[in-house]
Every structure is written in C-alpha cells, then in structure tokens.
DSSP file (Angstrom, degrees, kcal/mol; ACC not computed):
  #  RESIDUE AA STRUCTURE BP1 BP2  ACC     N-H-->O    O-->H-N    N-H-->O    O-->H-N    TCO  KAPPA ALPHA  PHI   PSI    X-CA   Y-CA   Z-CA
    1    1 A X              0   0    0      0, 0.0     2,-0.4     0, 0.0    62,-0.1   0.000 360.0 360.0 360.0 159.8 -130.9   50.6 -109.7
    2    2 A X  E     -A   62   0A   0     60,-1.0    60,-3.3    18,-0.0     2,-0.3  -0.806 360.0-151.8-100.1 137.1 -132.4   53.0 -112.3
    3    3 A X  E     -A   61   0A   0     -2,-0.4    16,-2.1    58,-0.3     2,-0.5  -0.798  15.2-120.0-113.4 152.8 -131.1   56.6 -112.4
    4    4 A X  E     +D   18   0B   0     56,-2.3    55,-3.2    53,-0.3    14,-0.3  -0.797  28.8 175.2 -85.6 125.2 -132.7   59.9 -113.5
    5    5 A X  E     -     0   0B   0     12,-2.9     2,-0.3    -2,-0.5    13,-0.2   0.632  64.0  -1.1-105.1 -18.3 -130.7   61.4 -116.3
    6    6 A X  E     -D   17   0B   0     11,-1.4    11,-2.7    51,-0.1     2,-0.3  -0.976  59.1-158.3-161.8 164.5 -132.9   64.4 -117.0
    7    7 A X  E     -D   16   0B   0     -2,-0.3     2,-0.4     9,-0.2     9,-0.2  -0.997   6.5-155.5-151.8 153.5 -136.1   66.1 -115.9
    8    8 A X  E     -D   15   0B   0      7,-2.2     7,-3.1    -2,-0.3     2,-0.4  -0.999  18.8-141.0-130.4 129.0 -138.7   68.6 -117.3
    9    9 A X  E     +D   14   0B   0     -2,-0.4     2,-0.4     5,-0.2     5,-0.2  -0.770  18.8 178.8 -93.7 130.6 -140.8   70.7 -115.0
   10   10 A X  E >   -D   13   0B   0      3,-3.0     3,-2.4    -2,-0.4     2,-0.2  -0.869  65.8 -64.3-129.3  97.4 -144.5   71.3 -115.8
   11   11 A X  T 3  S-     0   0    0     -2,-0.4    -1,-0.1     1,-0.3     0, 0.0  -0.447 120.3 -14.6  56.3-120.7 -146.1   73.4 -113.0
   12   12 A X  T 3  S+     0   0    0     -2,-0.2    41,-2.1    -3,-0.1     2,-0.4   0.460 120.5  96.2 -90.4   0.1 -145.9   71.1 -110.0
   13   13 A X  E <   -DE  10  52B   0     -3,-2.4    -3,-3.0    39,-0.2     2,-0.6  -0.758  59.0-155.1 -99.2 135.7 -145.2   68.0 -112.0
   14   14 A X  E     -DE   9  51B   0     37,-3.0    37,-1.9    -2,-0.4     2,-0.7  -0.955   6.0-154.6-107.1 113.7 -141.6   66.6 -112.6
   15   15 A X  E     -DE   8  50B   0     -7,-3.1    -7,-2.2    -2,-0.6     2,-0.5  -0.827  17.5-155.7 -88.8 113.6 -141.3   64.5 -115.7
   16   16 A X  E     -DE   7  49B   0     33,-3.3    33,-1.8    -2,-0.7     2,-0.6  -0.794   7.7-154.0-101.5 123.5 -138.3   62.2 -115.0
   17   17 A X  E     -DE   6  48B   0    -11,-2.7   -12,-2.9    -2,-0.5   -11,-1.4  -0.866  20.4-156.0 -97.5 127.4 -136.2   60.7 -117.8
   18   18 A X  E     -D    4   0B   0     29,-3.1   -14,-0.2    -2,-0.6     4,-0.1  -0.557  25.2-130.7-105.1 158.6 -134.6   57.4 -116.8
   19   19 A X  S    S+     0   0    0    -16,-2.1     2,-0.3    -2,-0.2   -15,-0.1   0.492  92.2  29.3 -87.5  -2.9 -131.5   55.5 -118.0
   20   20 A X  S    S-     0   0    0    -17,-0.3    -2,-0.2    27,-0.1   -18,-0.0  -0.936  95.8 -79.6-145.8 166.9 -133.4   52.2 -118.2
   21   21 A X        -     0   0    0     -2,-0.3     2,-0.1     1,-0.1    -2,-0.1  -0.298  49.3-107.4 -65.2 152.2 -137.0   50.9 -118.9
   22   22 A X        -     0   0    0      1,-0.1     2,-0.1    26,-0.1    -1,-0.1  -0.473  44.2 -91.3 -74.9 154.1 -139.6   51.0 -116.1
   23   23 A X        -     0   0    0      1,-0.1    -1,-0.1    -2,-0.1     4,-0.1  -0.452  33.5-132.0 -63.7 142.4 -140.5   47.7 -114.6
   24   24 A X  S    S-     0   0    0      1,-0.1     2,-0.3    -2,-0.1    -1,-0.1   0.808  74.7 -13.0 -69.1 -32.5 -143.5   46.3 -116.5
   25   25 A X  S    S+     0   0    0      1,-0.1    -1,-0.1     0, 0.0     3,-0.1  -0.959  95.1  71.4-158.9 170.3 -145.6   45.5 -113.3
   26   26 A X  S    S+     0   0    0     -2,-0.3     2,-0.3     1,-0.2    40,-0.1   0.723  78.8  92.1  87.0  24.3 -145.6   45.1 -109.6
   27   27 A X        +     0   0    0     -4,-0.1    39,-0.3     1,-0.1    -1,-0.2  -0.995  29.4 164.8-150.0 145.8 -145.3   48.7 -108.5
   28   28 A X  S    S+     0   0    0     37,-2.4    11,-0.5    -2,-0.3     2,-0.3   0.303  71.8  49.3-136.3   0.1 -147.5   51.6 -107.6
   29   29 A X  E     -CB  38  65A   0     36,-2.1    36,-2.2     9,-0.2     2,-0.4  -0.955  61.2-150.3-137.8 155.9 -145.0   53.9 -105.9
   30   30 A X  E     -CB  37  64A   0      7,-2.4     7,-2.9    -2,-0.3     2,-0.5  -0.959   9.5-151.1-122.4 147.2 -141.6   55.4 -106.6
   31   31 A X  E     +CB  36  63A   0     32,-2.7    32,-2.2    -2,-0.4     2,-0.4  -0.983  14.5 178.8-121.9 125.6 -139.0   56.3 -104.1
   32   32 A X  E >  S-CB  35  62A   0      3,-2.4     3,-1.9    -2,-0.5    30,-0.1  -0.991  74.7 -16.8-127.3 119.0 -136.5   59.1 -104.8
   33   33 A X  T 3  S-     0   0    0     28,-0.6    -1,-0.1    -2,-0.4     3,-0.1   0.860 129.1 -52.1  53.4  39.9 -134.0   60.1 -102.2
   34   34 A X  T 3  S+     0   0    0      1,-0.2     2,-0.5     0, 0.0    -1,-0.3   0.439 114.6 115.1  80.8   0.9 -136.0   58.3  -99.4
   35   35 A X  E <   -C   32   0A   0     -3,-1.9    -3,-2.4     2,-0.0     2,-0.3  -0.895  60.0-136.7-106.0 130.0 -139.3   60.1 -100.4
   36   36 A X  E     -C   31   0A   0     -2,-0.5     2,-0.4    -5,-0.2    -5,-0.2  -0.655  22.7-175.9 -87.1 139.4 -142.3   58.1 -101.7
   37   37 A X  E     -C   30   0A   0     -7,-2.9    -7,-2.4    -2,-0.3     2,-0.6  -0.963  28.4-125.7-130.3 146.0 -144.3   59.5 -104.7
   38   38 A X  E     -C   29   0A   0     -2,-0.4    14,-0.4    -9,-0.2    -9,-0.2  -0.832  39.9-124.1 -85.2 122.5 -147.4   58.2 -106.4
   39   39 A X        -     0   0    0     -2,-0.6     2,-0.5   -11,-0.5    12,-0.2  -0.357  12.9-138.8 -72.3 149.7 -146.4   58.0 -110.1
   40   40 A X  B     -F   50   0B   0     10,-2.8    10,-1.0    -2,-0.0    -1,-0.1  -0.919  32.5-106.8-103.4 130.1 -148.5   59.9 -112.7
   41   41 A X        -     0   0    0     -2,-0.5     2,-0.5     8,-0.1     8,-0.1  -0.349  32.6-168.2 -60.6 134.0 -149.1   57.9 -115.9
   42   42 A X        -     0   0    0      6,-0.2     3,-0.4     3,-0.1     2,-0.3  -0.986  10.7-160.7-122.7 116.1 -147.0   59.0 -118.9
   43   43 A X        +     0   0    0     -2,-0.5     3,-0.1     1,-0.2    -2,-0.0  -0.648  64.1  16.0 -98.4 155.3 -148.1   57.4 -122.2
   44   44 A X  S    S+     0   0    0     -2,-0.3     2,-0.4     1,-0.1    -1,-0.2   0.705  99.8  99.6  59.9  25.7 -146.2   57.0 -125.4
   45   45 A X    >   -     0   0    0     -3,-0.4     3,-0.5     3,-0.1     2,-0.2  -0.988  62.3-143.3-138.7 130.6 -142.8   57.8 -123.9
   46   46 A X  T 3  S+     0   0    0     -2,-0.4   -28,-0.1     1,-0.2     3,-0.1  -0.609  80.2  15.2 -90.7 150.7 -140.3   55.1 -122.9
   47   47 A X  T 3  S+     0   0    0     -2,-0.2   -29,-3.1     1,-0.2     2,-0.4   0.836 100.2 120.4  62.4  34.0 -138.0   55.4 -119.9
   48   48 A X  E <   +E   17   0B   0     -3,-0.5     2,-0.3   -31,-0.2    -6,-0.2  -0.992  33.2 170.6-134.8 140.4 -140.2   58.2 -118.3
   49   49 A X  E     -E   16   0B   0    -33,-1.8   -33,-3.3    -2,-0.4     2,-0.3  -0.968  17.9-148.9-138.7 152.0 -142.2   58.5 -115.1
   50   50 A X  E     +EF  15  40B   0    -10,-1.0   -10,-2.8    -2,-0.3     2,-0.3  -0.929  15.8 176.3-123.5 147.4 -143.8   61.7 -113.7
   51   51 A X  E     -E   14   0B   0    -37,-1.9   -37,-3.0    -2,-0.3     2,-0.8  -0.962  38.2-107.1-139.8 158.6 -144.4   62.7 -110.0
   52   52 A X  E    S+E   13   0B   0    -14,-0.4     2,-0.3    -2,-0.3   -39,-0.2  -0.833  76.2  98.1 -85.0 113.1 -145.8   65.7 -108.2
   53   53 A X        -     0   0    0    -41,-2.1    -2,-0.1    -2,-0.8   -16,-0.0  -0.869  60.6-140.4 171.9 156.6 -142.7   67.4 -106.8
   54   54 A X        +     0   0    0     -2,-0.3   -41,-0.1   -45,-0.1     2,-0.1   0.062  55.1 123.9-123.2  25.9 -140.3   70.1 -107.3
   55   55 A X  S    S-     0   0    0      1,-0.1     2,-0.9   -41,-0.0    -2,-0.1  -0.301  70.7-104.8 -79.4 165.8 -137.0   68.7 -106.2
   56   56 A X        +     0   0    0      1,-0.1    -1,-0.1    -2,-0.1    -2,-0.1  -0.844  45.9 170.9 -92.0 101.0 -133.8   68.5 -108.3
   57   57 A X    >   +     0   0    0     -2,-0.9     3,-2.4     2,-0.1   -53,-0.3   0.530  25.0 127.9 -94.1 -11.6 -133.8   64.7 -109.2
   58   58 A X  T 3  S+     0   0    0      1,-0.3   -53,-0.2   -53,-0.1     3,-0.1  -0.205  81.2  13.2 -54.9 130.5 -131.0   64.4 -111.8
   59   59 A X  T 3  S+     0   0    0    -55,-3.2    -1,-0.3     1,-0.3     2,-0.1   0.293  98.6 125.3  88.6 -13.4 -128.5   61.8 -110.9
   60   60 A X    <   -     0   0    0     -3,-2.4   -56,-2.3   -56,-0.1     2,-0.3  -0.420  61.2-118.1 -80.0 156.7 -130.7   60.3 -108.1
   61   61 A X  E     -A    3   0A   0    -58,-0.2   -28,-0.6    -2,-0.1     2,-0.5  -0.695  21.9-145.0 -90.1 147.3 -131.7   56.6 -108.1
   62   62 A X  E     -AB   2  32A   0    -60,-3.3   -60,-1.0    -2,-0.3     2,-0.4  -0.938   8.1-161.4-115.6 136.6 -135.3   55.6 -108.4
   63   63 A X  E     - B   0  31A   0    -32,-2.2   -32,-2.7    -2,-0.5     2,-0.5  -0.943   7.9-149.4-116.4 136.3 -136.8   52.6 -106.5
   64   64 A X  E     + B   0  30A   0     -2,-0.4     2,-0.3   -34,-0.2   -34,-0.2  -0.912  26.5 166.8-104.1 126.7 -140.1   51.0 -107.7
   65   65 A X  E     - B   0  29A   0    -36,-2.2   -37,-2.4    -2,-0.5   -36,-2.1  -0.962  32.8-125.7-143.1 163.6 -142.2   49.4 -105.0
   66   66 A X        -     0   0    0     -2,-0.3     2,-0.4   -39,-0.3   -39,-0.1  -0.915  24.8-178.9-109.0 125.7 -145.6   48.0 -104.3
   67   67 A X              0   0    0     -2,-0.5    -2,-0.0     1,-0.1   -40,-0.0  -0.977 360.0 360.0-121.7 142.9 -147.7   49.3 -101.4
   68   68 A X              0   0    0     -2,-0.4    -1,-0.1   -40,-0.0    -2,-0.0   0.453 360.0 360.0 -86.7 360.0 -151.1   48.0 -100.5
C-alpha cells in the first residue's frame, strides 16, 4: 500500500504527498481510512494527489480504485 507522508492544506483541499508513485491508470477514486474521495488532478508534481477534505491524513494508507 501507498502511505501519505505529508500534506498541505489549501482552503478545503488537502494536497497529499505519498511515499510511492501513483498508479498510471485504472483508478478514479481514492480511499483513505475507509472514506472514498474523488481525486483532484495535480500536474507537474510526482507522488502527489489532492482531495477535498480536512482530515489529518499523515501516516494513512491510500487505496486507488475504479468505480463506474
């Protein structure tokens, strides 16, 4: 599993810094601590995904999944 190592808050958005690269394809949702989030695209940054949420996610595992 991929873990969140740091985060940056921008209003209601949490920019999550991960310990591994994101999967290249096959996902449109992220699950953190059992809660599903729609990812917000982050360009020109490696190992980063953003979500709308205000939780403290450091140390949590991220699951990438595909939902129709």
